[in-house]
C-alpha positions, 0 to 999 in steps of 0.5 A, a space after each residue: 350823706 354828703 354835707 354839700 348836695 352838689 359834691 359827693 363824698 369820695 373814698 378814693 384814698 385813705 387819710 394816710 394817702 391823702 396826707 401822702 399826696 398833699 405832702 408830695 405836692 408841698 415837697 414839689 412846690 418847695 423847690 419851684 415857683 411852679 404850682 401843682 394841683 391834683 383833681 380826682 373824680 369818679 368819671 370823666 364827662 369828656 371822651 378825652 381826659 385832657 379836655 376835662 383836665 383843661 376845663 378843670 384847670 380853668 375852673 380852678 383859675 390856675 392860669 392866674 399864676 404869675 409865671 403861668 407855670 401851674 400844672 393840673 394832674 387829673 384823674 377819673 378813677 372809675 373810668 381809668 383815665 388820667 391827664 396832665 394839663 400844664 399852663 403856657 409857661 411850663 408847657 412851652 418848656 416841656 411839651 406834649 410828649 413829656 405830659 403824655 409820658 408822665 400820664 403813661 407812668 401814672 396809668 402803669 401804677 394804677 394798673 398795679 392798684 397803686 393809685 396814690 403812689 402813682 400820683 405821688 410819683 408824677 407829682 415829684 416828677 412834675 416838681 422836678 421839671 418845674 424846679 429845672 425851669 422855674 427854680 424857687 426864689 425865696 425873695 419873690 416866691 409865694 404859694 399862689 394856689 392851695 395844696 389840697 386835693 380837689 375832688 369832683 363828683 
């Protein structure tokens, strides 16, 4: 039984996989001022996962980063859907084709039953893009968003 009635318990990942995912986020963010978040839920409420990713992005207030360089990796496990939504700053640099290609890489890993590995690889790839366009500046960089995985219902 869930502790919070509006939030289901999730069993998508083992504890080790959760640590892997958080570690990948933290490693990616060490090299950039950009922010990466991962949101996982069972089912997508929209026909297009990108619409749901956009909704979650704003619900998590990810547009509030100073350089508008937050990126949300969205996964609906049971629907076999995924999307990546990047804020204005990073989206203007990499474009829609980059996000689409990264989603395809992730879905390919999912088809091989490598859910956590697929997400970790995309986190690393996005981290590299963020590093290129928004390199880490130790004088001004701060962690603007939590590094935890967010679970929906």
